[in-house]
N, C-alpha and C positions, 0 to 999 in steps of 0.2 A: 610687320604683322606676324602672329602666331605659327599660320600655315609655312612661311618660310623658314621660320628658325624650328621646324621641326625636321629631325633626323631619323629615318626608319633604314633598317636593313634590307638590303634584298640580295640575296646569293651572295657570291664571292666575288671579287676584283683580283686582278694581277697589276703589281707597281714592279716594272723593270728597270735597273739599274744596270749601268757599264762597270765591271770590277777589274781592280788594278791585278793583277797577278805575278807573284816573283818568280823566278825559274824554280825554284824549288818545290814552291804550290803549284805552278805548272807540270814540274814533275810527276807529282803525288796527281792531281788530276786526271793526268792521260793515263797513270796507270791504273786508278779507279776505273777508267772510263773502258778498258780494255776488260779487266777483271767484269764489270755489267753486261761488255757485248758477248763475252765467252757465257755469261747466263744466259743470257735473252737466247741465243744459239741451241744452248741448251734444251731451254724449253721449246723451242720451237722442232728441234728432234725430237723429242719425246711427244710432243704433241701428234707431229707426223706419223710416228712407231705409235701410237696406241689407237689411229684412224683407221691404218691399215690391219693392224691385230682385231681389230672389232668389223671391219668390212670383209677379213677374211673368216675369221672363226663363228664371226654371229651374236658374239659377245655385246656386251654394253659396257666398256671398263672407261674409267672417266681420267679426266687430263685435269684439273682443278688446281686452284691454288694452296689446298692443302695437301695433293702428291707433290707439287711442286718444293712448295717449303718442306717435305723432306726429302725431297733429293738435293736440295741447298743446303740442308743440316750436315749431310751425308759426303757432302763434294768439300764440304769448309772442315771436315774432320779429316780427312784421308788428304787435303790440297793446302800445304804452308802455306803457300804464295796467296790463294782465297782469302785465309786467316789474315790475313795483312792488312785488308780492305773492310770497309763497316759494313756492319750485317743490316744496320738501316738501309743502306743506300742498296744493296741487293737484295732485299726482300721489297723495296717496291721497285724492282724490275719484274720478278713476279707478278706483282698486285699490274702495272702496265700492261703487262702479257695476256694476262686475265680479261682485262678491260676491250685489250684490241680484239682477243678471238672471240668473248661476246657479241662484240658489235657486228664482226664479221657472220656469225650464228644468225644473229637476229635480223641480217639482211637475208640471208639465203631461206629463212623461213618465212619472210615476208614476200618472197620473189620479189623482190627487187631487180631492174634492170641490170646488166652485168656491167653498162656502164656509171651506173649510180653507186652502187654495192663497193664495198670495203674489202678489200683484197684479206686472206688468210695472214697473221703474220710470218715474213719472212726473214732468211739470213742476213747478218749484217755483215759485210766485209769490213777488214782494216783501213781498208784506202779508204773507204766511202763514209764510213758512216763516223760522223761527228759524238763528240763524249755528250751524253745529257743523265747530269745527276740528281734526282730527287730525294731532297731530305725531308723529314718530318720535324715534328717540332720536336722529338728528343734526341735530332742528329746534328743539329745546329743551335746557336746562339751570337746575339747581336752584344758587342762590348766595345766601349768606345769610339766608335762608329765603324767596326771594322765586322768581320762575320768569319766565324768561329765552326770551323766544319768540325762532323764526327773524326776521328784521325789523326787530329793535330793541325790540320791546314788552315792557315789564317789568310784572309784575303782581304783585300780594301777594297769600298764602296764607295764609288762615287754617287753623294748625294744630290740627284737632281734634284727632288724635292721628299718631303717630309711623308714619312709611314704613317697613315692615320689609327692603326694601331698595331697591336704585336702579330707579327705576321704566325698563320699556322704551318708553314713548309713553304720550303725555298728550292727552285729549279736549277741548279748550276750547269752551264751548256756553252760552247764555243760555236760562233759560225762558221760562215765558209772562211772569213778573211784572217781566222784566226784570234778574235776579239772575242771577252770571253763577257759576260752576263749573268746576273742574279735576280731570277723572278719570284717575287713572294706572294703570296696569298695571304691577301687580307678579308674580313667581311666587309662587300658592298654596302655603302652607304649612300642613301639619294640624298643629292644637295638642291633643296627646291630651289626654283628661280622666282622673280616677280609674274605674277599673270601680267598676259599681254591681252587677251581678249581676242586674237587671230590665230587664224587657221594656215595651212599651206598646202597645197597638192606638188606631187612631186612626180614629175615623167621620167626615167633615163631614157637616154639615145647617143648613138656615135657622133657625128656632127659638133653637136652639143650636152656635156655629160648627162646635167643636168637641168630641163627645162622647167619651172613652177608656176602658178597662178600670180606671181609678183613677179614684174621683170629682175628687181637690185637683188635677187635672191639665184637668180640662174643663173649656174655653173657653166663656162664657158672649159672646155677642150683645152688642158694646160701644155699639150704636148710634149710633156717631158721627155719621152723615148728617142718621139723624131729628133729634137734638140740636140741628143748627145750619137745619136745616130753616127755620125761622122769617127767619135770617138772611138765607139764599139766596133764599128766594121774595120778600122785601123788594127784594133786587138785580134778581133778574131782573124787577120792576114798573119799577125804576128806568130799565133799559135798554129794556123795552117802551115806555116811555112818550117816551124820548130816542133811538130809534132812527131815524135818518138815511131818509128819502126814496131811494128806487132811481135810484142814480145820483149822488148828491149825497156828499160825505166825510160820516165820522161828527162830530158837533162834540167839544168838550171835555168838556160832561158825560157824554156816552156812552163818551168813552175813558175816563172817572172811574169809572162805573158797573161798567162791564168789567172793570177792574182790582181794585176790590173784589169783584167776584163772583169769580176767579180767585183772589185771595188766599184767598178763604174756602174755596172748595173745596180751595187746596195745604194748608189747615192741618186738611183733614177728613183727609186722604190722607195725611199725616204721621202724625197720631193713629191709624190705621188701620194704620200699616208699624209705628209704634213698638210698637202692643201686639201685633201679628204676633210680631215679633222678640223682646219679653222672654218671651212664653209659650213660643216655639222653643227660647230656650235656658233656661227652666225643666224645659223635658222633655229637653231633648238635656243637661241636666248632671245629671240624676237616671236614666237609663236607658243600657244599654249599646244596646238593640236597638229602634228602632220601627217597626212594621209600621203605612203609611199606606195607606187607600185613594187611587188612583188618580182623583179624583174632577174632572172637566172641566164646573163650573160656565156653562159658555157655553151653554147649551142653557136654564136658567134662563131668561133675561131673554126668553124667547118666553113666559112663562108667567105668571099673576098674581101670583107670587112674588120678580118681576124685582126691583122696587126694595128689598125688605128682602136677597136674594140679594145684588144687589149693595153694598150696605151691609153686608154678614158679611165681605166682603173676604176667600171663601174661595180663590182663586186666589193670591193675593198671600201668604196665611198659610201656605200648602202650601209653595212657591218658599223660603220664608222658612223651615221645618221644613226639609229636603232640604239648602239651603244649611248651616246650622249645623250640620245631622247631618256632612254632607262635611269641613266645616274641622276638626270636631273627632273626626273619626277613628269616627265612632259607624255602626252598621250601620241604614240607613235603606232599606225595601221598599216598592214600592209595587204595591197588592196590587189587579185588577183589580174594578171595582163590580159586575158582573154578580149577580145574583143572591144578596146579603150581606144582604138585608133578608128573604130567605125561608129562608134555610138557617140550620139551627140549632149553636150554638156548643157546645152539648151533646152531641147525639149524631151531628150529621152529616146530619140528616133535611132533607128539602127541603118548603117547603109547596105545595100542590097548584095555588095560584094564587096573584097578587101580593096583598099587602098594602096595603088604602087607607091616603092618608096621615093620615085621622084616627083608624085604628087604632095607639097608640101603645103598646102591651104586647105582647110577642111571646109567644104560644104553641105550643107544639112537640105535634102531636097526635101524635106517635110517643112522647115520653120524660115528656112532660105538665111540661118544662122551664118555668119563666114567668121574666121578666124583662124590662125597659124596652127596644123595641125596636131604640134607637141603642145600649145597652150589649151586646144581644146581637150586632148588627153589630161594633161593636169586638173583641167576644171572636173572632168569623168574621176578622178581619185578622188576627189572630194563629196562627191555625189555619193559614190558606193560607198566610202569610209563612215559616211553618216554626217558628215560635217555642216552640210548644208543642202536645201533643198532645190526642186529645179525652180526656176524661174518664169514662168506662163506669161504667155504673149498669147497677144489675139492671131497671132499665126500658126498655132501649132494645130496640130491634127485634131480632127472631132473625137478619134480615140482615145487623141492623151487625155482632151478636156472630161468628158464622159467615163474613161475608165481607171487606168494602174495609177494610185495614191502614193505617195510616197509612204512609207511603214513610219509606224507613229512614236513617238519617242526623239525624231527627232530633232536637233535643233532648228529653231528657224533661222532664216537669213537675215535677219532684223529683228528677232526677238533677242529674251534676255541670253548674256555671257558673248556679245559683240562678235558673232560669227559671220561677220558681213562687210570685214575687211580685204575684197577680191577685187583684184588688179581688172579694171576693164578691160 
């Protein structure tokens, strides 16, 4: 099909690869990370000093990239150890600081709640901050499968997949386990899949991560965290026994236990990510359009379901589904979750009161329709997204028959386009 062969660019995407770093390259990257951390802390100090000065004097001095660039130029002129590093990476630190500061000011102006507001940039501590170096196009090059960075640092790349095009930038960073990664930014390209003529509604939950309008695409709770709980608890006890006293450096045994615990957590996170991506690819491959509940699970952290909800990784799975749909040109629509458990997907009647969590079967008092509660919510997603109309029956309320009609332009469940493959 001509449509399947078309390729369109939409934004940018990141391709991340593991790096093989020699001892010499590791020392150079760590030294570069120390210089970047020092510049970041200087930017934080300068920003705070300007804020206090403006507050005391009533003036409106600025602390933007132009002023910070002048500060960096003067620092490199007077400090030989700073000149040993790449100016490309150091300038990008100022750009990153500017974006972080601008986001915090934007949230303050929009009067967002403090819980959702991005905080002002803070100091990075030497023992806690991991190196993260951003190189623009003039600061790196790829040659013979190796990554050459500004300053003469050369690292090997584990090419698990090919880069689609020439990258515009790369971020080299170290994780908590000491592993190094290179994240390349390339133009994102849509890779269309063949049309299937099917749609799907997705409702998120805790006992079952995703409930859909089609049983084969339901995502059961994988319980990766529960399965690894015994090992994680063992490492927690090891750290508790070897925890150093206040003011004393950590012992080798404590650092080893901490590394083992971080490795176990990383393994669980990768399993959750793998489960979410595989499910998202399956859903996107077999459906042209998906109606997804725009569920934000952060509030569950304050409930008794916090542990199980975190283990379900609802947020990461939702992001994987959205990104997979964007990559393959599918229609992914987010639906506001308000009243989705109270509305009937059959006649659109709304219950008079909230349904308690223990009530797992939804029964409509208007039309008598009965189905599992989560399945009903998944069908409501389809209705609200405009992928299907309500199914009229003789049991509908009089006001339903004579009143509210579906919005114009919504495809018929039996009309052209095939949006009639809903599971009973």
